[in-house]
Backbone as CSV, one residue per row, in Angstrom:
resi,resn,N_x,N_y,N_z,CA_x,CA_y,CA_z,C_x,C_y,C_z
1,MET,30.320,94.817,123.338,31.329,95.415,122.417,32.066,96.065,123.201
2,GLU,31.396,96.945,124.040,32.198,98.053,124.788,33.022,97.439,125.923
3,ARG,32.206,96.616,126.530,32.928,95.639,127.748,34.043,95.196,127.282
4,MET,33.933,94.594,126.011,35.359,93.873,125.429,36.218,94.673,125.314
5,CYS,36.151,96.062,124.858,37.153,97.217,124.444,37.576,97.693,125.653
6,LYS,36.864,97.485,126.838,37.448,98.116,128.297,38.399,97.106,128.959
7,ALA,37.911,95.774,128.743,38.885,94.567,129.263,40.038,93.996,128.368
8,SER,40.063,94.569,127.038,41.232,94.151,126.214,42.009,95.289,125.506
9,LYS,43.079,95.057,125.152,43.907,96.388,124.525,43.104,96.386,123.064
10,VAL,42.881,95.102,122.550,42.206,95.230,120.696,41.468,94.015,120.640
11,VAL,40.291,94.720,120.204,39.106,93.732,119.765,39.004,93.978,118.358
12,ALA,38.882,92.659,117.551,38.562,92.830,116.452,36.990,92.458,116.049
13,SER,36.380,93.178,114.927,35.128,92.696,114.852,34.763,92.258,113.187
14,ILE,34.360,91.080,113.203,34.552,90.221,111.977,33.178,90.178,111.132
15,SER,32.624,90.818,110.153,31.610,90.448,109.268,31.571,89.507,108.236
16,PHE,30.840,88.478,108.470,31.096,87.427,107.259,29.974,87.463,106.193
17,ASP,30.220,87.227,104.809,29.568,86.981,103.891,29.446,85.558,103.276
18,ILE,28.359,85.148,103.335,28.231,83.991,102.667,27.725,83.780,101.063
19,LYS,28.155,83.422,100.202,27.787,83.253,98.688,26.413,82.739,98.922
20,GLY,25.461,83.213,98.538,24.203,82.821,98.266,23.630,81.865,99.149
21,ALA,23.789,82.458,100.536,23.318,81.302,101.545,22.356,80.625,101.765
22,PHE,21.048,81.320,101.737,19.840,80.143,101.908,19.602,79.536,100.506
23,ASP,20.204,79.721,99.638,20.084,78.999,98.344,21.139,77.911,98.140
24,HIS,21.953,77.997,98.935,22.996,76.663,98.899,23.369,75.663,100.003
25,LEU,22.617,75.763,101.201,22.666,75.100,102.235,22.154,73.393,101.840
26,SER,22.987,72.625,102.259,22.669,71.282,101.523,21.683,70.724,102.417
27,TRP,20.664,70.029,101.940,19.478,69.268,102.241,19.744,68.253,103.152
28,GLY,21.020,67.286,102.743,21.260,66.022,103.302,22.046,66.746,104.574
29,TRP,22.448,67.833,104.932,23.259,68.183,105.914,22.111,68.664,106.920
30,ILE,21.093,69.476,106.635,20.018,69.685,107.401,19.311,68.396,108.257
31,VAL,19.293,67.204,107.093,18.551,66.061,107.694,19.430,65.484,108.791
32,LYS,20.799,65.354,108.311,21.959,64.882,109.593,21.787,66.082,110.817
33,GLN,22.000,66.954,110.725,21.859,67.776,112.021,20.751,67.542,112.724
34,LEU,19.558,67.227,111.881,18.062,66.881,112.788,18.527,65.667,113.486
35,GLU,19.068,64.559,112.999,19.138,63.261,113.458,20.225,63.356,114.642
36,GLU,21.233,64.124,114.533,22.066,64.586,115.607,21.404,65.395,116.559
37,PHE,20.775,66.031,116.456,19.785,66.758,117.569,18.978,65.786,118.414
38,GLU,18.602,64.461,117.925,17.805,63.463,118.093,16.352,63.836,118.000
39,VAL,15.997,64.540,116.835,14.905,65.008,116.683,13.785,63.636,116.476
40,LEU,12.488,63.827,116.668,11.626,62.742,116.617,11.615,62.128,115.140
41,GLN,11.980,60.714,115.179,11.898,60.324,113.531,10.874,60.660,112.439
42,TYR,9.681,60.971,113.050,8.831,61.211,112.247,8.871,62.654,111.671
43,LEU,9.332,63.522,112.610,9.635,64.886,112.151,10.649,64.975,111.151
44,VAL,11.647,64.215,111.188,12.769,64.127,110.250,12.101,63.588,108.669
45,ASN,11.227,62.550,108.610,10.751,62.202,107.798,9.925,63.005,107.183
46,ILE,9.070,63.854,107.718,8.472,65.049,107.502,9.408,65.800,106.436
47,THR,10.333,66.253,107.342,11.400,67.076,106.575,11.749,66.591,105.140
48,ARG,12.265,65.152,105.078,12.707,64.690,103.936,11.552,64.912,102.929
49,LYS,10.213,64.541,103.105,9.049,64.702,102.126,9.157,66.260,101.848
50,TYR,9.417,67.187,102.731,9.387,68.742,102.486,10.406,68.887,101.323
51,PHE,11.577,68.051,101.219,12.516,68.405,100.278,12.364,67.872,98.924
52,ASN,11.602,66.902,98.937,11.194,65.688,97.722,10.468,66.478,96.876
53,GLY,10.826,66.791,95.369,10.150,66.877,94.633,10.189,68.681,94.367
54,ARG,10.939,69.223,95.155,10.447,70.846,95.024,11.127,71.182,93.600
55,LYS,10.454,72.185,92.811,10.781,72.815,91.602,11.019,74.207,91.740
56,ALA,11.499,75.075,91.186,11.600,76.552,90.568,11.021,76.619,89.498
57,LEU,9.803,77.602,89.164,9.270,77.717,88.157,9.414,79.170,87.633
58,LEU,9.515,79.515,86.169,9.638,80.727,85.939,8.920,80.448,84.574
59,GLY,7.758,81.233,84.335,7.074,81.121,83.115,6.764,79.640,82.365
60,ASN,7.256,79.042,81.365,7.135,77.838,81.020,8.351,77.075,81.398
61,GLU,9.536,77.472,82.059,10.492,76.776,82.413,10.331,76.416,83.969
62,SER,11.200,75.277,84.334,11.244,74.642,85.608,12.415,73.975,85.635
63,ILE,13.055,73.936,87.030,14.372,73.386,87.506,13.885,72.409,88.617
64,ILE,14.676,71.176,88.848,14.423,70.645,89.906,15.416,71.074,90.836
65,LEU,15.021,71.274,92.324,15.797,71.828,93.212,16.350,70.846,94.091
66,GLU,17.582,70.944,94.493,18.372,69.907,95.111,18.912,70.438,96.653
67,ARG,18.742,71.754,96.858,19.259,72.468,97.927,18.731,73.750,98.293
68,GLY,19.123,74.445,99.436,18.353,75.453,99.512,17.270,75.547,100.616
69,CYS,17.169,76.841,101.168,15.993,77.028,102.173,14.947,77.715,101.327
70,PRO,13.850,77.352,101.358,12.922,78.314,100.641,12.634,79.701,101.250
71,GLN,12.994,80.709,100.950,12.874,81.869,101.274,11.329,82.505,101.000
72,GLY,10.952,83.033,102.373,9.348,83.398,102.559,8.388,82.277,103.093
73,SER,8.922,81.144,103.045,8.371,80.090,103.876,8.318,80.357,105.231
74,LEU,7.045,79.453,105.794,7.457,79.445,107.405,8.330,78.438,107.844
75,TYR,8.563,77.381,107.167,9.850,76.591,107.542,11.135,76.955,107.010
76,GLY,11.588,77.818,106.364,12.406,78.140,105.836,13.471,79.119,106.885
77,PRO,13.151,79.661,107.571,14.060,80.143,108.673,14.425,79.121,109.581
78,LEU,13.665,78.174,110.033,14.194,77.131,110.960,15.095,76.098,110.321
79,LEU,14.834,76.025,109.283,15.692,74.933,108.254,17.049,75.711,108.484
80,TRP,17.092,77.110,108.105,18.691,77.570,108.196,19.269,77.554,109.354
81,ASN,18.588,77.924,110.819,19.219,77.688,111.951,19.438,76.486,112.013
82,ILE,18.683,75.522,111.776,19.387,73.953,111.895,20.390,73.559,111.308
83,GLY,20.615,74.083,109.929,21.845,73.727,109.147,22.776,74.769,109.586
84,TYR,22.755,75.882,110.075,23.909,76.801,110.284,24.229,76.900,111.665
85,ASN,23.780,76.126,112.600,23.955,76.319,114.056,25.431,75.742,114.131
86,TYR,25.702,74.470,113.288,27.232,74.052,113.453,28.307,74.888,113.407
87,VAL,28.091,76.061,112.609,29.313,76.766,112.203,29.321,77.903,113.711
88,LEU,28.377,77.992,114.184,28.291,79.016,115.304,28.960,78.052,116.473
89,GLU,28.594,77.036,116.754,28.879,76.086,117.721,30.436,76.016,117.469
90,SER,31.060,75.761,116.454,32.288,75.457,116.310,33.292,76.483,116.727
91,LEU,32.808,78.007,116.989,33.472,78.832,117.507,33.345,79.290,118.927
92,SER,32.767,78.326,119.552,32.373,78.363,120.913,33.480,78.190,121.630
93,ARG,34.295,79.378,121.836,35.626,79.568,122.421,35.524,80.591,123.330
94,GLN,36.386,80.679,124.327,36.564,81.836,125.312,36.726,83.326,124.745
95,TRP,37.421,83.222,123.935,37.963,84.428,123.456,37.407,84.969,122.030
96,ILE,35.750,84.290,121.750,35.261,84.628,120.686,33.762,84.809,121.008
97,GLN,33.220,85.900,120.625,31.687,86.104,120.766,31.004,86.198,119.825
98,THR,30.119,85.246,119.770,29.421,84.906,118.332,27.902,85.784,118.087
99,PHE,27.752,86.661,117.039,26.187,87.171,116.750,25.720,86.778,115.624
100,ALA,24.491,86.336,115.467,24.079,86.187,114.121,22.736,86.149,113.902
101,TYR,22.089,86.980,113.019,21.018,87.115,112.442,20.514,86.849,111.072
102,ALA,19.893,85.747,111.192,20.014,84.749,109.738,21.369,84.398,109.245
103,ASP,21.794,85.007,108.061,23.209,84.724,107.504,24.060,85.643,107.821
104,ASP,23.502,86.711,108.448,24.536,88.006,109.029,25.188,87.641,110.124
105,THR,26.369,87.118,110.092,27.601,86.745,111.443,28.148,87.826,111.745
106,LEU,28.509,87.983,112.879,29.699,88.862,113.344,30.234,88.168,114.612
107,LEU,31.466,88.334,114.552,32.476,87.739,115.324,33.042,88.927,116.288
108,LEU,33.620,88.841,117.632,33.807,89.580,118.393,35.375,89.003,118.768
109,ILE,36.470,89.518,118.591,37.693,88.598,118.923,38.622,89.726,119.953
110,ASP,39.069,89.066,120.997,39.646,90.265,121.673,41.214,89.552,122.116
111,GLY,42.187,90.393,122.598,43.478,89.978,122.718,44.230,91.190,123.397
112,GLY,45.653,90.742,123.758,46.374,91.681,124.189,47.364,92.383,123.258
113,SER,47.491,91.982,122.015,47.907,93.050,120.961,47.504,92.752,119.880
114,THR,47.587,93.661,118.772,47.343,93.625,117.319,47.690,92.310,116.904
115,GLN,48.856,91.582,117.120,49.358,90.487,116.378,48.568,89.403,116.828
116,GLU,48.220,89.136,118.092,47.638,88.249,118.958,46.117,88.346,118.147
117,VAL,45.475,89.196,118.147,44.220,89.129,117.706,43.914,88.883,116.371
118,CYS,44.988,89.477,115.412,45.230,88.856,114.006,45.132,87.533,113.630
119,THR,46.262,87.059,114.528,46.293,85.634,114.580,45.133,84.704,114.796
120,LYS,44.576,85.237,115.879,42.860,84.675,116.358,42.168,84.793,115.257
121,VAL,42.056,85.978,114.632,41.188,86.265,113.450,41.258,85.544,112.503
122,LYS,42.330,85.203,111.849,42.849,84.143,110.647,42.463,82.666,111.012
123,GLU,42.700,82.530,112.531,42.448,80.869,112.940,40.907,80.669,112.777
124,ALA,39.976,81.903,113.249,38.839,81.711,113.077,38.019,81.691,111.917
125,ILE,38.616,82.605,110.706,38.140,82.634,109.540,38.232,81.273,108.874
126,VAL,39.608,80.760,108.957,40.001,79.521,108.427,38.776,78.449,108.753
127,LYS,38.706,78.422,110.174,37.741,77.547,110.970,36.189,77.437,110.270
128,VAL,35.661,78.983,110.315,34.475,79.107,109.595,34.330,78.582,108.296
129,LYS,35.646,78.835,107.316,35.417,78.556,106.175,35.323,76.794,105.705
130,ASP,36.024,76.280,106.841,36.091,74.620,106.828,34.866,74.214,107.358
131,GLU,34.058,74.707,108.253,33.152,74.362,108.361,31.749,74.506,107.666
132,MET,31.909,75.548,107.008,30.988,75.923,106.070,30.795,74.751,104.851
133,ILE,32.083,74.376,104.613,31.945,73.675,103.289,31.234,71.960,104.125
134,LYS,30.935,72.119,104.923,30.228,70.674,105.258,28.880,70.690,105.022
135,GLY,28.248,72.062,104.836,26.914,72.451,104.597,26.775,72.689,103.373
136,GLU,28.001,72.763,102.381,27.950,73.280,101.070,27.880,74.672,101.042
137,LEU,28.174,75.464,102.200,28.427,76.790,101.998,29.517,77.615,101.612
138,LEU,29.596,78.548,101.137,31.019,78.889,100.632,31.111,80.362,101.421
139,LEU,32.343,80.777,101.987,32.942,81.824,102.518,32.937,83.209,101.333
140,ASN,32.532,84.075,101.581,33.014,85.138,100.391,33.893,85.886,101.169
141,ALA,35.107,85.608,100.921,36.332,86.321,101.419,36.577,87.712,101.206
142,LYS,36.276,87.980,99.895,36.282,89.237,99.404,35.282,90.216,99.967
143,LYS,34.306,89.747,100.514,33.324,90.640,101.230,33.223,90.403,102.572
144,THR,33.996,89.808,102.958,34.407,89.599,104.486,35.073,90.956,105.136
145,GLU,34.524,91.275,105.986,35.089,92.721,106.724,35.505,92.550,108.002
146,ILE,36.802,93.564,108.394,37.363,93.252,109.733,37.478,94.742,110.314
147,LEU,37.118,94.728,111.534,37.320,96.339,111.841,38.182,96.129,113.399
148,LEU,39.290,96.931,113.663,39.853,96.627,114.593,39.612,97.923,115.813
149,LEU,39.331,97.553,116.910,39.109,98.420,117.906,40.343,98.466,118.879
150,ARG,41.014,99.736,118.906,42.461,99.624,119.556,42.201,100.758,120.368
151,LYS,42.974,100.293,121.737,42.999,101.649,122.447,44.123,102.453,122.320
152,ARG,45.380,101.824,121.430,46.423,102.830,121.041,46.816,102.363,119.709
153,THR,46.689,103.267,118.582,46.831,102.779,117.387,48.358,103.113,116.545
154,VAL,49.110,103.224,117.238,50.470,103.217,117.102,51.116,101.799,116.225
155,GLU,50.377,100.940,116.414,50.933,99.445,115.757,50.085,99.530,114.434
156,PRO,51.031,99.432,113.333,50.025,99.265,111.931,49.210,97.918,112.284
157,ALA,47.946,98.374,111.360,47.121,96.813,111.211,47.575,96.082,110.383
158,PRO,48.039,94.851,110.362,48.432,94.178,109.044,47.122,93.482,108.528
159,SER,47.407,93.147,107.080,46.426,92.480,106.328,46.424,90.851,106.348
160,LEU,45.473,90.223,106.409,45.176,89.075,106.253,45.091,88.070,105.138
161,GLU,46.076,87.178,105.059,45.445,86.294,104.007,44.776,85.185,104.071
162,ILE,43.721,85.161,103.378,42.864,83.825,103.563,42.438,83.202,102.230
163,GLY,42.957,82.017,102.067,42.390,81.376,100.685,42.795,82.144,99.567
164,GLY,44.034,82.660,99.605,44.272,83.589,98.430,43.716,85.012,98.363
165,THR,42.746,85.362,99.304,42.287,86.422,99.132,42.996,87.315,100.239
166,THR,43.433,88.662,100.243,43.911,89.417,101.082,42.950,90.364,101.862
167,ILE,42.802,90.365,102.888,41.674,91.283,103.926,42.544,92.365,104.316
168,PHE,41.906,93.622,104.216,42.700,94.422,104.852,41.563,94.974,105.888
169,PRO,42.101,95.254,107.126,40.997,95.782,108.258,40.495,97.011,107.924
170,LYS,39.485,97.493,107.907,38.888,98.935,107.871,38.358,99.736,109.036
171,SER,38.441,101.108,108.658,38.126,101.766,109.786,36.425,102.005,110.216
172,GLU,35.731,101.316,109.241,34.217,101.261,109.591,33.812,100.005,108.789
173,ILE,32.743,99.630,109.232,31.791,98.460,108.533,30.199,98.468,108.814
174,LYS,29.612,98.110,108.257,28.166,98.145,108.379,27.657,96.493,108.644
175,TYR,27.010,96.669,109.977,26.225,95.204,110.018,24.839,95.572,110.783
176,LEU,23.849,94.746,109.836,22.535,95.211,110.394,22.126,96.544,110.140
177,GLY,22.608,97.218,109.406,22.163,98.501,109.011,22.854,99.610,109.819
178,VAL,23.908,99.243,110.918,24.518,100.102,111.709,25.879,100.064,111.566
179,TRP,26.338,101.319,111.299,27.721,101.621,111.009,28.770,101.671,112.197
180,LEU,29.811,100.690,112.410,30.565,100.666,113.483,32.051,101.445,113.103
181,ASP,32.686,102.062,113.888,33.786,102.842,113.690,34.907,102.354,114.724
182,SER,36.019,102.333,114.440,37.149,101.916,114.799,37.227,102.110,116.484
183,SER,36.637,103.731,116.881,36.747,104.045,118.277,35.677,104.077,118.792
184,LEU,34.150,103.434,118.075,33.013,103.538,118.547,32.266,104.699,119.032
185,SER,32.586,105.871,118.268,32.317,107.129,118.334,31.011,107.523,118.050
186,TRP,30.314,106.396,116.858,29.306,106.304,116.242,29.280,107.800,115.341
187,GLU,29.994,108.516,115.379,30.180,109.631,114.385,29.865,109.061,112.704
188,VAL,30.198,107.940,112.359,29.906,107.590,111.219,28.729,106.959,110.938
189,HIS,28.296,106.635,111.681,26.590,106.168,111.735,26.055,107.249,111.460
190,THR,25.892,108.278,112.635,25.222,109.338,112.621,25.455,110.184,111.491
191,ARG,26.508,110.486,110.622,26.609,111.055,109.701,26.120,110.079,108.423
192,LYS,26.167,108.817,108.299,25.379,108.135,107.137,24.280,108.536,107.305
193,MET,23.538,108.304,108.339,22.177,108.904,108.694,21.661,110.134,108.139
194,TYR,22.472,111.041,108.406,22.093,112.300,108.080,22.293,112.213,106.606
195,GLU,23.182,111.872,106.169,23.445,112.248,104.408,22.219,111.495,103.755
196,LYS,21.595,110.049,104.188,20.717,109.656,103.923,19.070,110.510,103.997
197,THR,19.249,110.997,105.085,17.988,111.753,105.318,18.010,113.248,104.482
198,CYS,19.103,113.741,104.386,19.227,114.839,103.468,18.888,114.719,102.085
199,LYS,19.052,113.459,101.345,18.759,112.881,100.252,17.350,112.771,100.074
200,LEU,16.498,112.282,101.247,15.252,112.007,101.180,14.339,113.353,101.374
201,MET,14.831,114.479,102.192,13.914,115.703,102.434,13.343,116.222,101.001
202,PRO,14.286,116.599,100.348,13.579,117.124,98.965,12.257,116.407,98.292
203,LYS,12.528,115.167,98.393,11.435,114.334,97.921,10.276,114.407,98.781
204,MET,10.396,114.842,99.954,9.221,114.969,101.132,8.862,115.902,100.762
205,LEU,9.503,117.369,100.538,9.056,118.473,100.249,8.097,118.526,99.190
206,ALA,8.596,117.941,98.438,7.666,118.339,96.962,6.009,117.746,97.109
207,LEU,6.236,116.852,97.949,4.918,116.404,98.223,3.972,116.971,99.503
208,ALA,4.800,118.097,100.057,3.922,118.831,101.367,4.315,120.318,100.921
209,ARG,4.078,120.987,100.028,4.373,122.349,99.940,3.289,123.173,100.678
210,ASN,3.498,124.559,101.162,2.645,125.090,101.935,1.321,125.543,101.419
211,THR,0.964,125.478,100.172,-0.099,125.787,99.500,-0.847,124.589,98.965
212,PHE,-0.119,123.286,98.730,-0.611,121.940,98.159,-0.058,120.733,99.033
213,GLY,-0.583,119.761,98.521,-0.204,118.766,98.817,-0.771,117.772,100.572
214,TYR,-0.162,117.299,101.012,-0.519,116.653,102.126,-0.731,117.485,103.394
215,ASN,-1.523,117.342,103.987,-2.059,117.967,105.410,-0.974,117.907,106.297
216,THR,-1.052,118.563,107.303,0.206,118.483,108.451,0.060,117.280,109.136
217,CYS,-1.227,116.538,109.509,-1.063,115.078,110.082,-0.467,114.115,108.999
218,SER,-0.789,114.062,107.908,-0.227,113.261,107.097,1.290,113.505,106.891
219,ARG,1.789,114.671,106.844,3.291,114.906,106.706,4.016,114.333,108.205
220,ARG,3.312,114.885,109.376,4.001,114.087,110.569,4.015,112.798,110.440
221,ILE,3.048,111.932,109.901,2.945,110.618,109.625,4.283,110.124,108.803
222,MET,4.436,110.785,107.644,5.472,110.581,106.615,6.882,110.629,107.514
223,LEU,7.142,111.794,108.209,8.001,112.193,108.845,8.583,111.067,109.849
224,GLN,7.665,110.737,110.472,7.710,109.552,111.707,8.308,108.577,111.027
225,GLY,7.722,107.847,109.974,7.826,106.620,109.302,8.943,106.578,108.547
226,THR,9.923,107.521,108.253,10.969,107.910,107.203,12.247,108.407,108.125
227,VAL,12.622,109.817,108.148,13.550,110.202,109.031,13.726,109.927,110.365
228,ALA,12.593,109.918,111.238,12.729,109.543,112.590,13.040,108.112,112.737
229,ALA,12.319,107.133,111.739,12.641,105.831,111.740,14.055,105.405,111.799
230,TYR,14.891,106.451,110.908,16.122,106.153,110.530,17.090,106.219,111.775
231,PHE,16.611,107.336,112.331,17.433,107.458,113.639,17.287,106.992,114.922
232,ARG,15.958,106.623,114.981,15.330,105.331,115.808,16.142,104.214,116.051
233,TYR,16.484,103.708,114.581,16.992,102.358,114.344,18.025,102.133,115.165
234,ALA,18.451,101.354,116.147,19.401,101.271,116.980,19.951,102.294,117.728
235,CYS,19.067,103.131,118.035,19.431,104.040,118.894,19.907,103.966,120.324
236,ALA,19.429,102.617,120.638,19.712,102.676,122.178,21.322,102.443,122.499
237,ALA,21.698,101.758,121.447,23.071,101.583,121.196,24.198,102.789,121.085
238,TYR,23.850,103.672,120.522,24.697,104.989,120.406,24.350,106.280,120.973
239,VAL,23.173,106.379,121.353,22.607,107.809,122.082,23.345,107.831,123.321
240,CYS,23.867,107.223,124.233,24.421,107.652,125.129,25.818,107.920,125.048
241,CYS,26.308,107.736,123.882,27.794,107.884,123.484,28.088,109.274,122.564
242,MET,26.655,109.816,122.138,26.564,111.153,121.554,27.072,112.246,122.302
243,THR,27.720,113.146,121.879,27.854,114.483,122.485,26.670,115.657,122.297
244,LYS,26.790,116.362,123.257,25.626,117.344,122.970,25.684,117.969,121.549
245,ASP,26.809,118.267,121.147,27.207,118.967,119.791,26.798,118.149,118.682
246,THR,26.937,116.765,118.947,26.144,116.016,117.794,24.821,115.796,117.701
247,LYS,24.116,115.799,119.009,22.869,115.699,119.072,22.281,116.923,118.629
């Protein structure tokens, strides 16, 4: 992201939200993708059998399943990757960088001006929306977020109209637990982590008073597993950008 910002005047970061992602992916589409990948036929047949007769049970009630990737299963993540890969491949263009972790998808699009980037963003979102329909997935435009990183902020950031939904660029978005801001200063992320730990500390103090509670070794373990873990998460991305005052 930093390299794109240095090379281009404007970079857009788009975070997608998919409605009920794992529960809606089409089984037929997954099988079709396996055949297009020229997977051995016996493996395709095993996958068909895997889908056959699946039910969801709740007490005495049950329903027959017709789509979706079983969450918590060994095969589920692989089925998702097979079925969702076509969306990522459809975006393989020179001016788009794609990142995906399960159904959390982030696109980086650069350009020479805000208007140029917004045009590319709209084109990319429409493309994603159309491609998702093939696998019976739906893009949740209301929860789709756009962050503009610009060297100069004189030009106002226009809103985008996607399928009847207006999307306004934001000054900060959250992706995989990391807060990104429009200047990549990481001040938003560190502030959010600070606020989170401030809410946690009173609860920990209640368990570790001077005269009772857990001993020093146990307190250290709890501190490392909570407060320290919050700040260590993805710290390699932002620690070099922090100022001495922030640290």
